[in-house]
N, C-alpha and C positions, 0 to 999 in steps of 0.2 A: 505494498500499500504504502499510498503518494502523500509524506507529511510540510507543515509549510512552516514557515521559523513567524509566532505569531508571539507583536506582543499583551503584554494585559495594566490593565488604569485600574487605579484606585482600590481598595480593601489590600490585605494578608499577597498578595504577586506581585504590587506594583511596581515594573518598574523589568517585572522580570520578562522571558523571551520564553515561549516552550516550544516545541512541535507540538503538532497538533494535526489530525491527521484528516485530510483530508475527504469525501465524503464522495461519488460519481461524478457528480460535476466540474470537481473542483476545489470546488468552494466545501473554505471550516464547516459544525455544526454553526449555527445561530442558536446554541445555547448550550451551555459548557459548560458542567456544571466539574466538581473539585471533592470527593469526601475527605471530610480531616478525619481522623481517629484522637474519637477525646479520653485526655490523658488518668478518667479514674474509669474505664474500662463501660462507658456507657453508650448511648450511637451517637454512629459519629455524626459532626455538622457537616453541613451540604454549603458549601460558597456555588453560585449562584453570577456568569460573568454571562453579560449577553456581546454579539456579535455586529460590531460597529465596522461601515464602509469608511477607508483613508485617501480624502481627495488630495490631489500634488496643486490646485492652488487653487481661484475663485474665476478668474475665468476661461478655463478650460476644463470643468469640473472630471480633471482623466482617475481613474480609480489605481490604487496606488498599493491596493489592498486588505488585511483586515487589521483590526486589533480587539481586542474583550477589550468591556467596562464592565467594573464591577458591581452587579444589581444588589446593593442594602434586599432589600424586600425580600428578594432567593423566590419571587411568584414563579410558578414553573409557568404562565404564559406559551408555551410551545402547544404545537399539536395542530389540530385541524383545523379553521374556521367556515362551514357551513355557512352560508346568505340566511339560511330560518334558524339557525343558534339563533336564542336569547342572549340578550345581558344582563349579565347577577349584580349583586351590588358592585360598586368602585369601578363600573363600566364596566367590565371581566365579561366574556363570553364562557357562559356555561354546558 
């Protein structure tokens, strides 16, 4: 499988560049979840990062790759969004 070195912004992984596996379309996943084990042996904490496109400049919005930004709320937000789905509390689709 092919991978791409992707920078992480915000949260505990701020400033790190990690290799992320690319999907069949050549893009990294939209949501990247990092499980962090608990020191006391409890359930692991999951850090959630969302993919953001990096553009070169203002004039020609050339695509320069991807970066992951920390999502402090850590909501799933992924999955399919059907046109007939209803929006739940907070504007999220249910």
